[in-house]
DSSP file (Angstrom, degrees, kcal/mol; ACC not computed):
  #  RESIDUE AA STRUCTURE BP1 BP2  ACC     N-H-->O    O-->H-N    N-H-->O    O-->H-N    TCO  KAPPA ALPHA  PHI   PSI    X-CA   Y-CA   Z-CA
    1    1 A X              0   0    0      0, 0.0     2,-0.4     0, 0.0     0, 0.0   0.000 360.0 360.0 360.0 126.0   95.1   61.4  109.0
    2    2 A X        -     0   0    0      2,-0.0     2,-0.8     0, 0.0     0, 0.0  -0.830 360.0-137.3-101.8 139.0   92.9   64.2  107.5
    3    3 A X        +     0   0    0     -2,-0.4     2,-0.4     2,-0.0     0, 0.0  -0.840  36.2 161.4 -94.6 108.3   90.2   63.5  105.1
    4    4 A X        +     0   0    0     -2,-0.8    48,-0.2    48,-0.1    47,-0.1  -0.993  19.0 161.3-128.4 135.4   90.3   66.1  102.4
    5    5 A X        +     0   0    0     46,-1.9    58,-2.0    -2,-0.4     2,-0.4   0.147  55.5  86.7-135.7  19.0   88.7   65.9   98.9
    6    6 A X        -     0   0    0     45,-1.1    59,-0.1    57,-0.2    58,-0.1  -0.981  64.5-142.1-122.7 132.9   88.7   69.5   97.9
    7    7 A X     >  -     0   0    0     -2,-0.4     4,-2.3    57,-0.2    57,-0.2  -0.249  34.8 -94.8 -81.5 176.5   91.5   71.4   96.3
    8    8 A X  H  > S+     0   0    0      1,-0.2     4,-2.4     2,-0.2     5,-0.2   0.911 123.7  47.0 -62.0 -46.8   92.5   75.0   97.0
    9    9 A X  H  > S+     0   0    0      1,-0.2     4,-2.5     2,-0.2    -1,-0.2   0.914 111.9  51.6 -63.6 -42.4   90.5   76.6   94.2
   10   10 A X  H  > S+     0   0    0      1,-0.2     4,-2.4     2,-0.2    -1,-0.2   0.913 111.0  48.1 -58.4 -44.8   87.4   74.5   95.1
   11   11 A X  H  X S+     0   0    0     -4,-2.3     4,-2.6     2,-0.2     5,-0.2   0.903 110.5  50.6 -64.8 -42.2   87.7   75.6   98.7
   12   12 A X  H  X S+     0   0    0     -4,-2.4     4,-2.4     1,-0.2    -2,-0.2   0.926 111.8  48.1 -62.2 -44.3   88.1   79.3   97.8
   13   13 A X  H  X S+     0   0    0     -4,-2.5     4,-2.6     1,-0.2    -2,-0.2   0.921 112.5  48.6 -62.7 -44.3   85.0   79.1   95.6
   14   14 A X  H  X S+     0   0    0     -4,-2.4     4,-2.6     2,-0.2    -2,-0.2   0.905 111.9  48.1 -64.0 -42.2   83.0   77.4   98.3
   15   15 A X  H  X S+     0   0    0     -4,-2.6     4,-2.4     2,-0.2    -1,-0.2   0.917 113.1  48.8 -65.3 -41.3   84.0   79.9  100.9
   16   16 A X  H  X S+     0   0    0     -4,-2.4     4,-2.6    -5,-0.2    -2,-0.2   0.927 112.8  46.7 -63.0 -45.6   83.2   82.8   98.6
   17   17 A X  H  X S+     0   0    0     -4,-2.6     4,-2.7     1,-0.2     5,-0.2   0.903 111.8  52.4 -62.6 -41.9   79.8   81.4   97.7
   18   18 A X  H  X S+     0   0    0     -4,-2.6     4,-2.2    -5,-0.2    -2,-0.2   0.927 111.3  45.0 -60.8 -46.4   79.0   80.7  101.4
   19   19 A X  H  X S+     0   0    0     -4,-2.4     4,-2.5     2,-0.2     5,-0.2   0.931 114.8  48.4 -63.5 -45.8   79.8   84.3  102.4
   20   20 A X  H  X S+     0   0    0     -4,-2.6     4,-2.8     1,-0.2    -2,-0.2   0.894 111.5  49.9 -64.1 -39.6   77.8   85.7   99.5
   21   21 A X  H  X S+     0   0    0     -4,-2.7     4,-2.5     2,-0.2    -1,-0.2   0.903 111.9  47.9 -65.8 -40.7   74.8   83.5  100.2
   22   22 A X  H  X S+     0   0    0     -4,-2.2     4,-2.0    -5,-0.2    -2,-0.2   0.921 114.3  45.9 -65.8 -43.0   74.8   84.4  103.9
   23   23 A X  H  X S+     0   0    0     -4,-2.5     4,-2.9     2,-0.2     5,-0.4   0.930 113.3  50.3 -64.3 -44.3   75.1   88.1  103.1
   24   24 A X  H  X>S+     0   0    0     -4,-2.8     5,-1.8     1,-0.2     4,-1.7   0.903 111.5  48.4 -59.6 -41.9   72.4   87.8  100.5
   25   25 A X  H  <5S+     0   0    0     -4,-2.5    -1,-0.2     3,-0.2    -2,-0.2   0.860 115.9  43.7 -65.2 -35.9   70.1   86.1  102.9
   26   26 A X  H  <5S+     0   0    0     -4,-2.0    -2,-0.2    -5,-0.2    -1,-0.2   0.887 127.5  25.2 -77.3 -39.3   70.7   88.6  105.6
   27   27 A X  H  <5S+     0   0    0     -4,-2.9    -3,-0.2    -5,-0.2    -2,-0.2   0.897 131.3  21.4 -95.6 -46.4   70.4   91.8  103.5
   28   28 A X  T  <5S+     0   0    0     -4,-1.7    -3,-0.2    -5,-0.4     2,-0.2   0.750 105.5  64.5-104.3 -27.2   68.3   91.1  100.4
   29   29 A X      < -     0   0    0     -5,-1.8     2,-0.3     4,-0.1     3,-0.0  -0.514  48.4-176.5-105.6 166.5   66.0   88.1  100.8
   30   30 A X    >>  +     0   0    0     -2,-0.2     3,-0.8     0, 0.0     4,-0.5  -0.967  49.9   8.7-150.1 164.7   63.1   87.1  103.0
   31   31 A X  H 3> S-     0   0    0     -2,-0.3     4,-1.7     1,-0.2     3,-0.1  -0.363 123.3  -9.8  69.5-138.6   60.9   84.1  103.7
   32   32 A X  H 3> S+     0   0    0      1,-0.2     4,-2.6     2,-0.2    -1,-0.2   0.884 135.2  56.5 -64.5 -41.0   61.8   80.7  102.1
   33   33 A X  H <> S+     0   0    0     -3,-0.8     4,-2.4     1,-0.2    -1,-0.2   0.876 106.1  51.5 -59.9 -38.0   64.5   82.2   99.9
   34   34 A X  H  X S+     0   0    0     -4,-0.5     4,-2.2     2,-0.2    -1,-0.2   0.917 110.4  47.9 -64.5 -44.3   66.2   83.6  103.0
   35   35 A X  H  X S+     0   0    0     -4,-1.7     4,-2.4     2,-0.2    -2,-0.2   0.912 112.2  49.2 -63.9 -43.6   66.2   80.2  104.7
   36   36 A X  H  X S+     0   0    0     -4,-2.6     4,-2.8     1,-0.2     5,-0.3   0.913 110.3  51.3 -62.2 -43.3   67.5   78.5  101.5
   37   37 A X  H  X S+     0   0    0     -4,-2.4     4,-2.6    -5,-0.2    -2,-0.2   0.901 110.4  49.4 -62.1 -41.2   70.3   81.1  101.2
   38   38 A X  H  X S+     0   0    0     -4,-2.2     4,-2.6     2,-0.2     5,-0.2   0.926 112.8  46.1 -63.1 -45.4   71.3   80.5  104.9
   39   39 A X  H  X S+     0   0    0     -4,-2.4     4,-2.4     2,-0.2     5,-0.2   0.944 116.0  44.6 -64.1 -48.4   71.4   76.7  104.5
   40   40 A X  H  X S+     0   0    0     -4,-2.8     4,-2.6     1,-0.2     5,-0.2   0.912 114.6  51.1 -61.4 -42.7   73.4   76.9  101.2
   41   41 A X  H  X S+     0   0    0     -4,-2.6     4,-2.4    -5,-0.3    -2,-0.2   0.910 111.5  45.1 -61.9 -45.2   75.7   79.5  102.7
   42   42 A X  H  X S+     0   0    0     -4,-2.6     4,-2.8     2,-0.2     5,-0.3   0.926 114.6  48.1 -67.1 -44.7   76.4   77.5  105.9
   43   43 A X  H  X S+     0   0    0     -4,-2.4     4,-2.5    -5,-0.2     5,-0.3   0.938 114.9  45.2 -62.8 -46.3   77.0   74.3  104.0
   44   44 A X  H  X S+     0   0    0     -4,-2.6     4,-1.9    -5,-0.2    -1,-0.2   0.912 115.4  47.6 -63.6 -42.5   79.3   75.9  101.4
   45   45 A X  H  X S+     0   0    0     -4,-2.4     4,-2.1    -5,-0.2    -2,-0.2   0.929 114.2  45.2 -65.6 -46.8   81.2   77.8  104.1
   46   46 A X  H  X S+     0   0    0     -4,-2.8     4,-2.5     2,-0.2     5,-0.3   0.929 114.6  46.8 -65.7 -45.8   81.7   74.8  106.4
   47   47 A X  H  X>S+     0   0    0     -4,-2.5     4,-1.7    -5,-0.3     5,-0.6   0.868 113.0  51.3 -65.7 -33.6   82.8   72.4  103.6
   48   48 A X  H  <5S+     0   0    0     -4,-1.9    -1,-0.2    -5,-0.3    -2,-0.2   0.888 111.9  46.3 -67.7 -38.6   85.1   75.1  102.2
   49   49 A X  H  <5S+     0   0    0     -4,-2.1    -2,-0.2     1,-0.2    -1,-0.2   0.919 119.4  37.7 -71.9 -43.4   86.7   75.7  105.6
   50   50 A X  H  <5S-     0   0    0     -4,-2.5    -1,-0.2     2,-0.2    -2,-0.2   0.706 100.1-132.7 -84.5 -18.0   87.2   72.0  106.5
   51   51 A X  T  <5 +     0   0    0     -4,-1.7   -46,-1.9    -5,-0.3   -45,-1.1   0.691  68.2 109.3  79.1  17.8   88.1   70.9  103.0
   52   52 A X      < -     0   0    0     -5,-0.6     2,-0.5    -6,-0.2    -1,-0.2  -0.993  45.2-169.4-132.5 131.1   85.8   67.9  103.0
   53   53 A X     >  -     0   0    0     -2,-0.4     4,-1.9     1,-0.1     5,-0.1  -0.978  12.6-156.2-119.7 121.9   82.6   67.4  101.0
   54   54 A X  H  > S+     0   0    0     -2,-0.5     4,-2.3     1,-0.2     5,-0.2   0.865  96.3  53.9 -63.0 -38.6   80.4   64.4  101.9
   55   55 A X  H  > S+     0   0    0      1,-0.2     4,-2.3     2,-0.2    -1,-0.2   0.899 106.9  51.9 -65.1 -40.1   78.8   64.4   98.4
   56   56 A X  H  >>S+     0   0    0      1,-0.2     5,-2.4     2,-0.2     4,-1.2   0.918 109.3  51.1 -59.1 -42.8   82.2   64.2   96.8
   57   57 A X  H  <5S+     0   0    0     -4,-1.9     3,-0.3     1,-0.2    -2,-0.2   0.913 110.0  48.4 -61.8 -43.5   83.0   61.3   99.0
   58   58 A X  H  <5S+     0   0    0     -4,-2.3    -1,-0.2     1,-0.2    -2,-0.2   0.898 117.2  41.7 -63.1 -41.1   79.9   59.4   98.1
   59   59 A X  H  <5S-     0   0    0     -4,-2.3    -1,-0.2    -5,-0.2    -2,-0.2   0.544 111.3-119.1 -85.7  -7.3   80.5   60.0   94.4
   60   60 A X  T  <5 +     0   0    0     -4,-1.2     2,-0.3    -3,-0.3    -3,-0.2   0.776  62.5 147.0  76.2  26.8   84.2   59.3   94.6
   61   61 A X      < +     0   0    0     -5,-2.4     2,-0.3    -6,-0.2    -1,-0.3  -0.738  21.8 176.6 -97.1 143.4   85.3   62.8   93.4
   62   62 A X        +     0   0    0     -2,-0.3   -56,-0.2     1,-0.1   -57,-0.1  -0.937  20.6 177.6-146.6 124.8   88.4   64.6   94.6
   63   63 A X        +     0   0    0    -58,-2.0     2,-0.3    -2,-0.3   -57,-0.2   0.342  57.5 107.5-101.1   4.4   89.7   67.9   93.5
   64   64 A X  S    S-     0   0    0    -59,-0.2   -57,-0.2   -57,-0.2     2,-0.2  -0.650  76.4-116.1 -84.9 134.8   92.6   67.7   96.0
   65   65 A X        -     0   0    0     -2,-0.3     2,-0.3   -59,-0.1    -2,-0.1  -0.463  29.8-126.8 -67.9 139.7   96.1   67.1   94.6
   66   66 A X        -     0   0    0     -2,-0.2     2,-0.3     1,-0.0    -1,-0.1  -0.695  16.6-124.9 -90.2 141.6   97.5   63.8   95.8
   67   67 A X              0   0    0     -2,-0.3    -1,-0.0     1,-0.1     0, 0.0  -0.662 360.0 360.0 -84.4 137.5  100.9   63.7   97.4
   68   68 A X              0   0    0     -2,-0.3    -1,-0.1     0, 0.0    -2,-0.0   0.406 360.0 360.0-110.9 360.0  103.4   61.4   95.8
């Protein structure tokens, strides 16, 4: 049984944001902003890849279509 609570569009957006944040942190930013960009980028990328968001689970949110 897989725990998924993110739909396809949600996952695509998270992966895109994660990649852009990591690139931005590597190329354009420095200091605290760079660290924040790395953390946000990694979290967004990982949650997008695995399809599960812990915050969604806590709040009872799901953008994933349910199978009938």
